[in-house]
Legacy VTK file of the C-alpha trace (Angstrom):
# vtk DataFile Version 3.0
C-alpha trace
ASCII
DATASET POLYDATA
POINTS 352 float
-47.224 58.365 -42.435
-47.382 60.666 -39.443
-45.166 60.171 -36.291
-47.030 59.529 -33.175
-45.761 59.423 -29.627
-48.202 56.911 -28.553
-50.277 53.805 -30.148
-52.537 56.313 -32.027
-54.254 53.423 -34.146
-55.161 51.328 -31.120
-56.228 54.485 -28.986
-58.360 56.343 -31.398
-59.459 53.187 -33.487
-60.112 53.327 -37.079
-63.203 52.361 -39.427
-63.113 52.375 -43.231
-63.716 50.503 -46.550
-61.683 50.377 -49.332
-61.361 48.421 -52.385
-61.888 44.643 -51.539
-60.760 45.824 -47.783
-62.353 46.885 -44.388
-61.120 47.847 -41.018
-62.773 48.392 -37.691
-60.506 48.875 -34.989
-62.113 49.700 -31.552
-60.628 52.536 -29.526
-58.741 51.761 -26.370
-57.917 53.610 -23.206
-54.663 55.836 -23.635
-53.197 54.576 -20.259
-53.450 51.036 -20.900
-52.323 51.276 -24.566
-49.267 52.981 -23.415
-48.630 50.403 -20.572
-49.093 47.575 -23.121
-46.780 49.325 -25.607
-44.041 49.619 -22.906
-44.583 46.084 -21.770
-43.817 44.654 -25.347
-40.966 46.875 -25.738
-39.529 45.801 -22.322
-40.462 42.133 -22.776
-40.689 41.114 -26.619
-41.724 37.662 -25.652
-44.755 38.692 -23.478
-47.768 36.421 -24.178
-51.266 37.744 -24.616
-52.585 36.848 -21.492
-49.774 39.123 -19.997
-50.622 42.065 -22.530
-54.502 41.804 -21.513
-53.501 42.215 -17.947
-52.805 45.814 -18.690
-54.911 46.165 -21.858
-57.995 44.163 -20.854
-60.484 45.260 -23.561
-61.171 48.091 -25.752
-62.405 51.439 -23.970
-65.143 53.367 -25.991
-65.327 57.218 -25.533
-69.212 56.954 -25.061
-68.875 54.505 -22.097
-71.264 51.848 -21.788
-70.708 48.157 -20.703
-68.823 45.514 -22.293
-69.381 42.109 -21.995
-66.365 39.990 -20.762
-66.112 36.880 -22.796
-63.960 34.769 -25.005
-64.506 37.067 -28.104
-62.377 39.886 -26.711
-59.281 37.496 -26.440
-60.183 36.047 -29.717
-60.062 39.597 -31.394
-56.862 40.469 -29.521
-55.309 37.215 -30.790
-56.488 36.902 -34.363
-57.699 40.628 -35.143
-61.087 39.641 -35.719
-63.970 39.203 -33.328
-67.486 40.255 -32.355
-67.803 42.468 -28.958
-71.155 42.712 -26.988
-71.471 46.218 -26.115
-74.417 47.781 -23.918
-75.976 51.025 -22.662
-75.379 51.681 -19.047
-78.553 51.258 -17.184
-79.980 51.210 -13.773
-83.520 50.885 -12.089
-84.896 53.725 -10.117
-88.377 54.172 -8.459
-90.644 56.534 -10.259
-94.081 58.039 -9.342
-97.355 56.213 -8.657
-95.412 52.870 -8.234
-93.822 52.773 -11.547
-90.456 51.572 -12.076
-88.015 53.480 -14.441
-85.012 52.140 -16.427
-82.561 55.104 -16.757
-80.063 55.147 -19.556
-76.862 57.271 -18.718
-74.564 56.020 -21.270
-75.303 54.564 -24.955
-73.258 52.034 -26.954
-70.416 53.442 -29.174
-71.748 55.258 -32.398
-75.411 54.678 -31.500
-77.170 58.117 -31.397
-79.319 58.900 -28.422
-82.427 59.415 -30.668
-82.314 55.797 -31.781
-82.998 54.560 -28.172
-85.732 57.216 -27.347
-87.715 55.637 -30.283
-87.841 52.285 -28.977
-91.689 52.335 -28.748
-92.169 53.041 -32.319
-90.498 49.757 -33.471
-93.117 47.583 -34.824
-90.961 44.376 -34.316
-91.137 44.677 -30.619
-94.432 44.896 -28.845
-93.473 46.280 -25.450
-96.837 46.664 -23.679
-95.154 47.126 -20.392
-93.600 50.649 -21.314
-95.771 53.770 -20.042
-93.381 56.402 -21.366
-90.172 57.250 -22.908
-88.670 60.580 -22.364
-85.351 62.550 -22.737
-83.938 64.147 -19.387
-80.649 65.043 -20.289
-79.170 68.144 -19.525
-75.685 69.844 -19.388
-74.636 67.418 -16.508
-74.907 64.508 -18.894
-76.988 62.076 -20.779
-80.173 60.708 -19.074
-83.018 58.810 -21.037
-86.020 57.420 -19.078
-88.267 54.402 -19.920
-91.036 54.549 -17.509
-92.762 51.275 -17.077
-96.362 50.466 -15.979
-97.366 49.305 -12.755
-96.401 45.697 -11.734
-94.021 45.426 -14.845
-90.746 43.488 -14.185
-88.014 45.747 -15.298
-85.681 43.001 -16.059
-88.148 41.406 -18.086
-88.293 44.455 -20.242
-84.487 45.037 -20.436
-84.376 41.375 -21.575
-86.415 42.164 -24.571
-84.724 45.668 -25.078
-81.330 44.067 -25.323
-82.386 41.470 -27.786
-84.475 43.735 -30.133
-82.948 47.214 -29.647
-79.817 49.309 -29.800
-79.409 48.967 -25.819
-77.202 46.055 -26.673
-75.226 45.908 -29.920
-72.423 43.775 -31.478
-69.146 45.570 -32.310
-67.327 43.621 -35.043
-63.706 43.743 -34.698
-61.426 43.638 -37.860
-58.181 44.862 -37.290
-56.500 45.641 -40.504
-53.695 47.886 -40.931
-50.819 48.870 -43.239
-47.798 46.887 -42.259
-44.414 46.954 -44.309
-46.442 48.476 -47.284
-49.303 45.964 -47.321
-52.663 45.489 -45.472
-52.495 42.890 -42.681
-54.874 41.443 -40.156
-52.972 41.618 -36.842
-53.690 40.851 -33.399
-53.053 43.464 -30.490
-49.281 42.173 -29.951
-48.448 42.405 -33.589
-49.831 45.835 -33.747
-47.820 47.050 -30.619
-44.497 45.139 -32.225
-45.138 47.195 -35.488
-45.727 50.474 -33.653
-42.678 50.068 -31.531
-40.396 49.298 -34.678
-41.897 52.401 -36.322
-41.095 54.332 -33.196
-37.582 53.401 -33.320
-37.215 54.378 -37.077
-38.944 57.856 -36.267
-36.620 58.726 -33.205
-33.727 57.356 -35.200
-34.258 59.628 -37.979
-35.194 62.375 -35.750
-32.004 62.008 -33.873
-29.800 61.957 -37.022
-31.401 65.158 -38.086
-31.053 66.783 -34.578
-27.296 65.658 -34.618
-26.630 66.961 -37.807
-27.972 70.446 -36.884
-26.207 70.329 -33.599
-23.057 69.694 -35.214
-23.427 72.418 -37.823
-24.049 74.924 -35.142
-20.999 73.339 -32.843
-18.677 73.903 -36.113
-19.775 77.643 -36.343
-19.342 78.126 -32.273
-15.823 76.491 -32.597
-14.809 79.051 -34.884
-16.355 81.865 -32.727
-14.251 80.498 -29.964
-11.228 80.861 -31.568
-12.084 84.491 -32.345
-13.017 85.027 -28.590
-9.928 83.585 -27.292
-7.849 85.624 -29.752
-9.836 88.699 -29.926
-7.127 91.476 -30.242
-5.237 89.378 -33.193
-8.621 88.766 -35.030
-9.731 92.431 -34.732
-6.229 93.557 -35.941
-6.193 91.228 -38.806
-9.677 92.405 -39.950
-8.610 96.041 -39.795
-5.716 95.899 -41.739
-7.182 93.579 -44.552
-8.420 95.503 -47.653
-11.524 93.458 -48.584
-13.889 91.012 -46.692
-12.413 88.141 -48.902
-8.832 88.946 -48.183
-10.046 89.014 -44.472
-11.563 85.628 -44.615
-8.455 84.270 -46.274
-6.136 85.557 -43.624
-8.378 84.112 -41.000
-8.363 80.867 -42.500
-4.637 80.714 -43.140
-3.983 81.981 -39.521
-6.168 79.806 -37.392
-6.931 76.915 -39.715
-10.522 77.683 -39.902
-12.952 76.602 -42.530
-14.621 79.006 -44.946
-18.109 78.784 -42.878
-16.051 79.545 -39.733
-14.405 82.482 -41.051
-17.470 83.977 -42.668
-19.341 83.521 -39.030
-16.471 85.482 -37.397
-16.827 88.250 -40.084
-20.756 88.240 -39.684
-20.424 88.561 -35.827
-22.037 91.684 -34.532
-19.649 93.884 -32.586
-21.992 93.657 -29.213
-21.094 89.967 -29.028
-17.780 91.011 -28.071
-19.005 92.177 -24.819
-18.147 90.374 -21.591
-21.621 89.009 -21.060
-22.235 87.875 -24.785
-18.686 86.242 -24.822
-19.856 84.220 -21.694
-23.167 83.371 -23.350
-21.126 82.039 -26.318
-19.006 79.837 -24.058
-22.158 78.323 -22.342
-23.710 77.554 -25.559
-20.776 75.764 -26.844
-20.551 73.817 -23.733
-24.266 73.021 -23.951
-24.043 72.205 -27.528
-21.144 69.568 -27.040
-23.431 67.805 -24.286
-26.149 67.816 -26.653
-23.896 66.095 -29.442
-22.965 63.570 -26.978
-26.261 62.631 -25.735
-27.521 62.299 -29.267
-24.422 60.216 -30.349
-25.033 58.197 -27.301
-28.758 57.331 -28.337
-27.599 56.243 -32.013
-25.001 54.018 -30.543
-27.046 52.445 -27.865
-30.451 50.524 -28.442
-31.385 50.923 -24.669
-30.971 54.526 -24.837
-33.145 54.441 -27.863
-35.797 52.549 -25.758
-35.384 54.882 -23.129
-36.230 57.983 -25.209
-39.419 56.137 -26.432
-40.493 54.886 -23.268
-39.943 58.345 -21.769
-42.167 60.191 -24.548
-45.012 57.716 -24.409
-45.085 57.965 -20.475
-45.181 61.929 -20.692
-48.139 61.604 -23.138
-49.940 59.074 -20.629
-49.300 61.084 -17.592
-50.286 64.248 -19.355
-53.456 63.170 -21.165
-54.638 59.772 -19.545
-57.735 59.258 -17.972
-59.484 56.370 -16.214
-61.416 53.783 -18.409
-64.939 54.701 -19.374
-66.266 51.295 -20.581
-67.171 49.162 -17.847
-66.289 45.365 -18.118
-68.955 42.995 -16.796
-69.548 39.451 -16.696
-72.034 37.836 -19.229
-75.365 37.725 -17.239
-77.690 36.837 -20.127
-78.434 33.391 -18.518
-79.785 35.186 -15.674
-82.237 37.632 -17.530
-85.925 36.618 -17.758
-86.912 34.826 -20.822
-89.702 36.728 -22.321
-91.702 35.542 -25.386
-92.186 38.198 -27.941
-96.053 38.205 -28.508
-98.147 40.874 -29.703
-100.161 42.878 -27.345
-103.699 41.548 -26.565
-106.454 43.654 -28.426
-110.094 43.795 -28.163
-111.671 42.144 -31.402
-114.934 41.524 -32.664
-116.434 38.813 -35.258
-118.342 40.090 -38.056
-120.945 37.361 -39.206
-122.328 37.854 -42.705
LINES 1 353
352 0 1 2 3 4 5 6 7 8 9 10 11 12 13 14 15 16 17 18 19 20 21 22 23 24 25 26 27 28 29 30 31 32 33 34 35 36 37 38 39 40 41 42 43 44 45 46 47 48 49 50 51 52 53 54 55 56 57 58 59 60 61 62 63 64 65 66 67 68 69 70 71 72 73 74 75 76 77 78 79 80 81 82 83 84 85 86 87 88 89 90 91 92 93 94 95 96 97 98 99 100 101 102 103 104 105 106 107 108 109 110 111 112 113 114 115 116 117 118 119 120 121 122 123 124 125 126 127 128 129 130 131 132 133 134 135 136 137 138 139 140 141 142 143 144 145 146 147 148 149 150 151 152 153 154 155 156 157 158 159 160 161 162 163 164 165 166 167 168 169 170 171 172 173 174 175 176 177 178 179 180 181 182 183 184 185 186 187 188 189 190 191 192 193 194 195 196 197 198 199 200 201 202 203 204 205 206 207 208 209 210 211 212 213 214 215 216 217 218 219 220 221 222 223 224 225 226 227 228 229 230 231 232 233 234 235 236 237 238 239 240 241 242 243 244 245 246 247 248 249 250 251 252 253 254 255 256 257 258 259 260 261 262 263 264 265 266 267 268 269 270 271 272 273 274 275 276 277 278 279 280 281 282 283 284 285 286 287 288 289 290 291 292 293 294 295 296 297 298 299 300 301 302 303 304 305 306 307 308 309 310 311 312 313 314 315 316 317 318 319 320 321 322 323 324 325 326 327 328 329 330 331 332 333 334 335 336 337 338 339 340 341 342 343 344 345 346 347 348 349 350 351
């Protein structure tokens, strides 16, 4: 497992199939996911409704429009649901009195080519379409469906939403490894597991940093003894017959450990200048503050939460952007109902 300073599984999503298991977690907005994690950390009893105020729905990187319905809440509560995702389209006036259906964002994981081949689908007889073309450039995606004159664009859209990839269903199946086993979980459970994971990660990291800081402090404490008794230390080393004897004399005279005595013997002469001695004293004071801070984190649950919150907030403020997927109300009832009839063709009766 790799430590992550933000809810990676929710932000990036996941999709995969294993032996008897599958997962399909939709991606989410970084800002919203971090805010939801902070909410659950500050208020463990937060309800799903409170969480959804800051994390209202998934946010897909390709944008599009997500229909706001009960399936979003069901997916967040149980870990399973079906989301309705649409391409982002608008109507423009074209040449010769023709209307244009302009597509600027496609549903998640739907290639643009699949939308541009709409007229080739045999199951949909769209006789009202005059032309389909790709007008995308370096400024962004733009696919145009040009309609024939006097054709209702909303009627065509109604058929396209029903039979094409302009509207898709994204099946949510949030399965993740929790406590060593796969579990289907809702958003709150996923955030709770993430927070507990972060607490373990930060605790282990802090213990490691404390061990490193204490080891450095131990050496610096020995060097400070040498600095404070500089003339005596130099004289003791000069009259020693060997490094081993010098080390033993330092340990016996100043009560140093083997590591501290060796650090004094290894110290270069340039460290004995005034500026270097002052730098040693500053480093020693700084390491004592670091040890106090790390010990405080390990002793206080509140300080541990503050570290996690600060790190998540830094990531959010540095890399977070605005939501791309637009939430819309379900307007399927207002779209024209069009029967999918074959286009009329001229026929001839052959009598034998």
